[in-house]
N, C-alpha and C positions, 0 to 999 in steps of 0.2 A: 504494500500500500504506500502511496506517495506520502511524503511528510507534510505536504501542503496541497490542498485541492480547492478549486473554486467550483462551486455547485450552483447551478441555476434552477430555481424552482423545483428542488428535488421531490418535494411532497407530491406534486401533481404528476411528475413522470411516473411515480409509483402508482398513483390512482388510475392512470389511463390504461394500465394492464387489464383492468376489469371493465371499464366503461369509458366511452369517449370523454366524458366530463365527470359525472358524479354517479355514485351508487348511494342514494340516501335511504333512510329508513322509510318504510311504507307507513302510510297513515300518520304522518308527522303533522299534528294539529298546529304546533307552533309555526311550522313553515307555511301554513295557510294564512297566517296573520299578515295583513297588508296595512301599512300606515302611510299617510301622506309624506312624501319626501324621503321615504325610507332608503337607506343605503345598505350595501352588502359587504360582508367581511369574509376574507379567505386567509388561511394561515400557511406560512412557509414552515416546514418541519425539517428537523435534522435527519440526514441519512446515516449519521454515526451514533453509536451508543455513548461515546465519550470523546469530546473534541473541544479544542480551544477555538473560539470564534475570533478570527483575526480581522475580518472586515465584512461589513454588510453594505453592499452597493445597491442603492434603490433608484439610481438615476434613470435607468431604462424603464423601470416600472412606472415612475412618475411622469414619464413622457407619453404614456398610453392615455388617449382621451377617455375621460370618465374615471380614471384613478385619482382619488382626492388626497390620500395620505397613506403613509406606511408607518406603522407603530412598532418600535423595537424596544429592547430592554432599557437602553439609556433614556429613551423617551419616558417610559414609565418611572424610571429612577428619579427623574426630576420631581415627580409627584409622590415619591415614596410608595409606589404601587407595584414595584417589580417583584415583591415577595408577598405571600399571604399565608395566614394560618390554615392548617388542615383541620378537619373535624376532630382528629385525634390529638390535637395540641402540638403537632410538629409544624414545620414551615415548609413551604413549597414555592418554587419559582413561578411567577406568572409569565415572564419572559426573561431569558438569560442575559447577563451582562457580558460574561466572558467565556463560560463553559456550558456545553450541553451535557446532560447526564444520562440520556437514554435515546434510543432510536425513535424517531417520530415526535420528539419533543418540540413544542412550539418555539420558533426562533423569532419570527416577526409576523405582523398581520397587515394585510392590504385592504383598504377601504375604497369602495368604488360605487358607481351609480347602478351597476347591474351585476348580477351574480357571476356571469361568465367573464365580465371585464375584471372583476376581482380575481378570478382564477388566472386570467392572462397576466395580471399584475404580479401574482405570486410566482408564476413561471419565470417572470422577467427579473425577479430579485436575484442578485448574485451574492452568495455567501462564501467567504474563504475560510476553510477550516484547517486546523492543525490536529490530526488524529492523535489521540492519547490512549494509554493502556486501558483495557476494558476488564471489568470484573462482573461476571454474570453468575458465577458459582458461589452460593452463599457459604459453602464449606471453606473455600479459599478466602472469602472475604473476612472470615473470623480467624483465619490461621495466623499464628504469630508472625509479625513483620509485614502483614498485609498493609498496603497504602490506605490511608484514611480517605474515604470518599467525600464525606461532608466537611469540606474545609471551611465552609461558611460558619460552622459551629465552633466558636472559640473554645480552645482547650479540649476538643474532642480527640481522643487518642485511639479509638477503635471504631469498628463499624457495627456496633450493637445499638439498635434503636431503643430497645428496652429489654429487661429481663423480668420475667414474672413467674411466680410459682404458687402452688397450692398444695396443702397436705403436709405430712410429717416425713421428711426425707429419711431420717435415721430409723424411724419406726418401720417404714416401708422396706428399707434395705434389709432389716433384720427379718421381717416377715417373709420376704422373698427367699432369703438365704435358708430359712427353715422349711420352705415348701418342698414337698416331695417331687413336684414337677414344675418346671418353668417353661412356658411357651414364650419365645422371643422372636420378634419380627420387625424388620425395617419396612416402613410403609410410607410411600410417597404419594401425596395427593397433589397432582400437578396444577400449574397455573391455568385457569380457564377464564372465559369471559361470559358476561351475561347475554350478549348477542340479542338484545331486545329488538322487537319488531321495528321500533322507531329509534333512530340515533338521537344524540343529544343536540340541543340547540337553544337559541334564545333570540328575542327581539328586545333590545335595550332602548328605552325611549326617555331621554332626559328633557324635561320641560324647563327651559331656562327662566321663563317668566315666573313660574311657581317655585322653581328650585326643587322640583320633585322628580324622582326617578321611578319609572315603572318598567319592570322587567317581566316579560312573558317568557317562561322557560320550562324546560322539562325537568322538574324536580319533584322528588317524593317528600320533601320537607321544606315547604315554602318559608315558614317562620324562622327556621334555623338558618336558611340561606340568607334571609334578610339580616339577621343578626351578624352573620359572618361578613356580609357586605359592609355593614356599619363598622365592624371592627377593622376592615381593610381600608375603608375610604372615609371614615368619620372625620379625619383630619383635613380633608379637602371639602368639607361641608355636607357630605352625604351621611347625615346622622339618621338614626333608625326611623324616626317619624317622617322622614322625607323619602323613604324607600317603600315601594309597593312591589311585592312579588306575586305574580299570577301564574299559577300552574294549570293550564287547561287540560283537557283529556290528553293523556300521553300513552303511547303504545308500548306498555311494558316498562317496568323499572327494575325489579328484582334486586335492589340494592345498588345497582350501578348508577342510579340517578339521585343518590343521596349526596355525594361529594360536590364541592364547588370546583369546577374545572377552569383552567386558565382562560379558555375561550369565552366563558361568561364574563370574567373580569375585564378582559381586553375589549369586548363589545361595549361594556358599560363605560370604560374609559374613553373609547372612541365617541360614543354618543355624547358624553359630557363635554369633550373637547370640541367636537364639530357642531353640536347642537341639533342633530337630527337623529331619528331612529336608526339603529344599526342592527341588521339581522345576521346571525351566524348559525349555520346548520352544518354539522360535520357530516362527512360521507362515511360509508361503511368501513373503509380501510382505516380512516382516522379513528373511528370508534373502536375497532378491534385492536389497533396497534398502540393507542396512546391513552385511552381511558383506563380508569382503575380496574384492577384485576381481582379475582378471587383465588382462594386456596394457596398453593405453593408452600405446603407444609411437608417437611421431612421429619418423620417420627420414628423413634425407636420405642417399641411397645413391648413390655414384659408383663406377663400374667402368671402368677403362681397358683398352685392348686395342690390339694391332697390327692392321694391315689384314687379315692372314690369320686373325684371330680368336683369336690367342694372348693370354690375359688377362695384364695387367701389374700392375695395382694396384687396391686396394679402399679406399675411405674412407667411413666412416659416422658421421654426427653425429646423436645421438638426444636428444630431450626426452622424459622419462618422467614421466607424471602419477601421482604416488603418493598423491594425496589429502591429507588433513590430517596424516597421519603415515606414516612409512615402516614398514609392518608386514609386509613381505615376508620369507619364510623363506630368504633367500640366505645362503651362507657369508660369514662376516665379511670374509674377504680379497677376496671378489668381490661387492661390494654390488650390482652390476648382473647378478649371476648369471654364467652361462657364456655371455654374449652374444658373447664373443670367439671362439666357434666359428663366427662369421659368415663366415669364409673358406670354410666348407663343404667340399665334396668336391674343391676345385680347387687346383692347384699354383701358388699365388700367391707371388710373391717379395717383394711390398711391400703392407703393409696397416696401417691405423690405424683404430681405432674409439674413440668417447667417448660417455659417457652423463651427462647432467645430470638428476638426479631432482628433481622440483619439487613443492612443497606447493601444494595447492588446497583449495577447500571441497567436497571429495568424500570419501566414505568411504575408509578406508585401502585401498591397492592393492598390487599386486605379487605376488599368489599365483602360484606356478608351476602353473597349471592344466594338468594332464596333460602337463607338459613338465618337463625338467630345468633349472629356473632360467633362464628367458628364452631357451631354445633355440628355441622356436616363433617368436619375433620375429626371431631371428638367421637362421633358415632362410627365413622369409618374405622378409626383406630380400635375401639373396643370390640366391634362386631367382627372385624377381621381376626383379631387375636383370639377371640373366643372360638372361632372355627379352627384356628391353628392348634389351640389347646385340645379341642375335640379330636382332631386328627392324631395328635400325639398320644392321647389317652385311649384312642380307638373307641370313642364314645359317639353315639348319635348326637349331632349338634342340637337337635330339638330337645333331647333328654338332658343334655348338659345345661341348656338354658333354663328349662323347667326346674332343675335341681337348685339353681342359684338365683332365681328371681326374688325380688323383694316380696314377701308375702303380703296379700291384700290387707290383712289385719294390722300391718305395721304402719299404715298411713294415718296421718301425715308422717313422712319418713325423713329423718335427718341424715343426709349422706355424709360419708367420711370426709368429703371435700367441702362440706359446709352448706350445701343446698337443702332446703326443706321441701321435698316433693309433696304437693298438695293432696293428690289422690291417685289411685291406680289399681288396676287388676291385670297384671301382665300375663299370668297363666291363662286367663280367659281369652285374651286376644290371640295368643299363639295357638291354643287349642282350637279356636274357631277357624283360624286360617288353615290349620292342619286338616280339620274336618272338611272344609270347603274344597280344598285342592285334592283330597284323598291321599294323604301323606304316605300311609303304609303301602297302598297300591302303587304309588310312584316309586317307592324304594324297591319293590318287587320288580317293577318294569325296568328300573335301572340295572338291577343285577342281571336280568335276562339280556338286556342290550349289551351290557359290558361283556358278557360271555360270547356275544356275536361280534365283538370288536367295535361296537357303536359307542359314541361318546354322548352321554346324557348326564346332566348335573342338576342338583336340587340345592338351592341356597336359601338361607333364612337370615333375616335381620329383625331383631326385636329391639327397637330403639326407644329412648326417652328423650323427648324434646324439652326445651326450656324457653318459653316465650312470654310476651306481655311486658316487655321492659317499659318502665320499671319503677320499682319503689324508690322514692327520692332519697332514702337513706343510703342507697347503694349506687343509683344509676343517674348519670348525667353525661351530657356531651358539651364540651367547652364550658362546663359549669352549669349548663341549663338542665334542670332536673327533668327526668323523662316521664312526667305526668302527661295526661292528654285531656281533651276538653270537648264539651258539647254545649251549644246554645240553642234553645228551643223557644220559638215564638208562636203562640196560638193566636191567630187573627180573630176579630170579632165574629166572623162568620163560621168559625170553627175549623178553618183550614190552618195548616201549620208550616212553618219554615224551620228547618234544623240545620245548623252549621257546625262544622267540625274542624279540628286542627290537624286532621290526617289528610291524605291525598290518595285517591284511588288510582290504580293503573290497570284496572280491568278486573278487580276482585269483586265487583258488585256491591260496593258500599252503599250506593243509592238504594238498593233493594234491602240490604241487611239492616241498615240504620233505620230506614222507614218502618220496617217490620218491628224493630225494637220499640220505637216510639208508639207505633200503632198498638202493640200488645200492652204497653203500659198505660196508654191514655184512651184506647178505644176509638181513636180517630182512624178512619180507613187509610191504609198505606198510600193509596192513590191520591189522598188529599194532603200528603206531606212532601214538601219540596226539600231535597237534601242538597246542600252546597258545601264545597270544600275548595281549597287551593288558592284563596285570595286573602292576602294578609290584611287588606283594608276592611274585610268583613268578617273573616273567620276568627274565632277565639284562638289565643296562642296555643299551639300544640307542637309536638316534636316530630310529627310526620308518620308516614306509613312505611314500615319495614319490620323485619324480625317478628312477623305474625302478631303485631301488637294492636291492630285496629279494633277488633272485637274485644280483646282483653282490656284495653284502656279506653278508647273512645266509645266503644259499645257500652261499657260500664258507665261512662260519663253520661251517655244518652239516657240510660235507664234511670240514673239517679236524678238527672235534671227533670225528666218526665215525672218522677215521683214527687219532686218539689211542686210541680204544676198541679199534679193530682191532689196534693194536700191542700193547695189553695182552692182548687175547684170544689173540694169537699166542704170547705168553709162557706163558699158561695152557695152551694146546693142547699146546705142547712139553712142559710138565710132565705133562699127562695122558697123552701118548703116549710119554713117556720118551725124548725125542729132543732134538736141538738145534734151535733156531729156524731156523738156516740150512738145515735139512733139510726144512722145511715149505714147501709151495706153497699158494696161496689161490685159490679160486674163490668167487664170491658165495655166502656161506652156510656155508662150511666150510674148515678147514685139513686138508691131507692130507700124508702122508709122500711125498716125491718118489719116484716109481717104484712106490709101493705105495698106490694110491688108495683101497683098501678100509680102510686104516689112517687114520682121519680123526676129527675132532671138529667138530661143528656149532657155529655161533655161539651157539646156545641152550645147548648143553652147556658151552661156555666160560663163558657168563653164570652158569649155575647153580654152576659151580665157583668163580666169583669170590666167591661168598657162602658156599661150603661146603668147598672143597678147593683153595684158592689155594696157590701155592708159598710156602714158608717165607720170611717177611720182606716179602712183597708186601702192599701196602695192600688191604684187602678192597673189594668193590664194583666195579661196572662203569659208570662215568659219566665224562663229560668236559665241560668248558666251553671255548669258544674265542671270543676277541674278535678279529675280523678287521679289520686295518688295511690296506686295499688299497694295493699299490704304485703303482697308477695307476688312472685311470678307464677305463671301457670305451667303445668307440665303435661302436655298431651303426649301420647305414646302410640305405638302400633307394632304389629308383627306382619312382616311381608315374607312371602314365599315365592321364589322364582324358579322356573324350570327352563333349562336351556338345552339345545342340541348343538353339537359342534361338528362341522364338516372337516374330516381328516385331510381332504385334498386342498382346501383353501384356508382353513383356520377360521372361517367365518362362524361367529356365534349367533345363533338364532334364539331369541326369547320366545319360547313356545307358549308358556302360561305365566301369569303373574297375578297372585292374590294379595290384596292389600287390605288389612283390617286395621282401621284407625279408631282411636278414641280421643275425641276433642271436647269431651264434656257434653253439655247440653248443646244441641244443634239449633241454630236460628232458622236457617234455610237449607234443607237437605240438597237441593239442586245445586246451589252455589258451592256447598262443601264438596260434592262429588266433582264438580267442574274444577275446583282447586286441586283436588287429589289427582284427577286425570292429567291436568297440565303439569303438576309437579312430578308425576311419575315419568312423563315424557322427558322432562328436564333432568331427571335422574339417569335415564338411559344415555343421554348425551355424554357426560363425563365418564360414565362407566365404560363405554365402548368406542367413543369417537373423538371427544373434544380435548384439545390441549393447545396451549400457547407455549412454544419453546423458542430457544435462542441458541445460535452457534457461539463459538468462543469469542467472536468479534461483536456480539450483541445484536446480530441480525435476526429479526423475528421470523419464525415460521408459524403458520396459523394466523397470519395477519390479514387474511381475506377469506371470503367464502369459497375461494378456490381450494384452500387447504385447511380451513377450519370447518369441520363437519358437524352440523347440527342435525339431530334426528327429525324425521318427518313421520307422518302417519304410517308410511310403509315399514318403518323400522320398529314400530310399536305394536305390541300384541293387543288383544281385546282385554283391557284391564278388568279384573274382577274385584269389586270392592265390597266391603262390609264394615259394620261399625259395632263397637261396644260403647257403653256410656257410663262413665264415672264422673259426675259433675265436680267442678272445682268448688270446695266448700267455702272459699272466701270471696268468690266473684259474685256480683249481684245477680247475674244470670246463670251462674254455674257453667259458663262457657270457658273454653281454654284457648282456642285458636288452632288453625289447621293449614294455613296457606303454604307452609314450608315443609311440613312433615314428610310429604312424599318425596321431595327432592333430597331430603336428608336420608331417608330410609332405603330408597331404591338402589343407589350404587353398591352398598355392601351386599345387598341381597343378590344382585347380579354377579358380583365378583365371587361371592361364596359359591354360587351355582357353577360358575366356570371352573373354579379350583376343585370343586367337588367332582366335576366331570373328569378331571385329570388327576385326581388324588391317587388313584391306583398306579399311576406312572411315576409317583414320587414328587409331584408338584404340590407345594404347600402355600405358595403365594404368587400373585401376579399384580404388579402395579397398574393402575388405570392410566389411560384408557386401554382396554384390552382389545387391541386392533387385530384383524386377521393375521397381519404380519407377525405380531408377537406370539400368537397362538401357534401359527404354523412353524415358526422357528423352534418353539418348545417341543412340538410334536416331532420335528425333525431330530432334535437333540435326543429325544427319548426313543427314537426309532419307531414312532407310531404314525408318521405322516404317510399319506398315500401319494 
């Protein structure tokens, strides 16, 4: 590689391999926004994972008619906007001053009157780079003598972003040493991407007359983003009351639309400086190559047991590759998220886990991709090593699980790593899954096929999720406690408006929230308008991710509605000229005990709240509730997967998949099933297809849909779903949340099935994704390939 290279518009030369100009997310509602005088922004990105920027020549770009400005790091530095905080409390470049730290990092932005003119301007920008040594292997990054990557951090002597641990190290070491059997396995959960239907983007509109900024953007957490913007730009006059964030319908989020990306900040800066609205919509390759990533956990997992299969102790050591900055959206008290749920569904007396987060020359990592803060990695670790232990003990994996489950009578259960599980019945879920799939008959079929040389596997995953972040005593993001909110207004005619601090990305909030309010007040769901995503109207909330909508905002809705119902009861007593204690309630009306014909509907009470309220009562019928949960909720499930493997190609075919979930009381069964079906499909992806990788120079592979494979309906079986119900004892509705359970539970079930199919050949583990090439090479090594 040359020591100095001049690159012209490298970002777009990469993009055009896929499309003449752009591959944007389908259904991008933000991109549909058109404002008078709106300008367009495109971004020049680095072709290098690590390089010194020697010169940025914008002269050719600025000569293009319609190109109005080029914004680079030094431009933002004048306003002290070239760095910003990440949601995890680290810092991140908006635009670099002298060095780029990962391939596809933003280098400068071009503002123009038309989208394609902006693209032409980006192509015309010439950047001269001095390539520098690259560090993409986290093991090398923490090796003694490794160069320090974050030179911007004064006094930083290593590449550790943080160290976190839970449990008793010495106690666990002793328990493992005393175990009859120890199953040990290195498990890698690779870097993947959310690959949502819609890419990220925004329209930033600064009104200089009012001094107010409105940003329409693809975000899952509008209020948090507004606060981050105020922290970044408050010193230039953009204080929080002057910022409005609007998140319209967005096509999928899954955690990838929680962070604040540099493109957002640059667009805001451009609008403030130029005085016109600025639109930025990333294309698909930018989305895959530069946005925050999930997973990238290297785990050494050790599980001890007695000879009879009783589990004794668990120890996990993890190296987490966070890229060049820690940009994950984890609670501040739990920098590795909720990884300490890694003891799973098992009654373990001794456990210790630790995580070292490492800086490398990769894009920022750590997004909780459709899981609650690293629960996917925790479940993968425990469910893989349980199968390794079963294989070592020559025990049936179902029998081993049933032997070690937390008994139902032990709930609420205090885990050895500190969590208090609210409720559960794990044996019931697994037995139900085994009955549905015909477990014993499948084992018999497997033995017969194995005798004929056919490869069939049966995999189990019995997981415990932890969702509903979170109790303010433990959970915050940048100091913001992770409560959530609901505001309900009942109009004089009995119709209602309900506003929430969350933001739907397709989960059906409009239906679920309306049903909760309808159930509590008796107002038809069709008469309830649900609004989210606008910081000028919604009560402050921490947003939608980590399956927290129903556990937090759903609870807030129920409690706000109960405040309204209590007021309506007082009004009904006034109208009926009786005491409140003489009234009974059925959904939709109050009636006098023993005289059901003497009643007042909720609609009549609402009208009276504005026209005939009791003397001294505050008029109106509305309530707001901020819900601070006393504990998280712990949904769980048992999944069983059946696979067939082709000896000639190594292809894994998922033949059957039974998913038994328990999410407590269910608000809307159809929405729950839809969430589970979608989550299962998103679990197939990382198990068999999806991976973002890098060569030693930091060049990404998996950076486009040409080589980043996402599953379609053709790769998915006919999902077979069922439920058990153990309500959460502390939640106002007994609900737990379900949006991410399937994505958490599906990959280990699939991996366990594949390993089970090959176990008689001596295979004990395969890292995901389990591609046909990996399987065929294994078969070839074992002399079993055709």
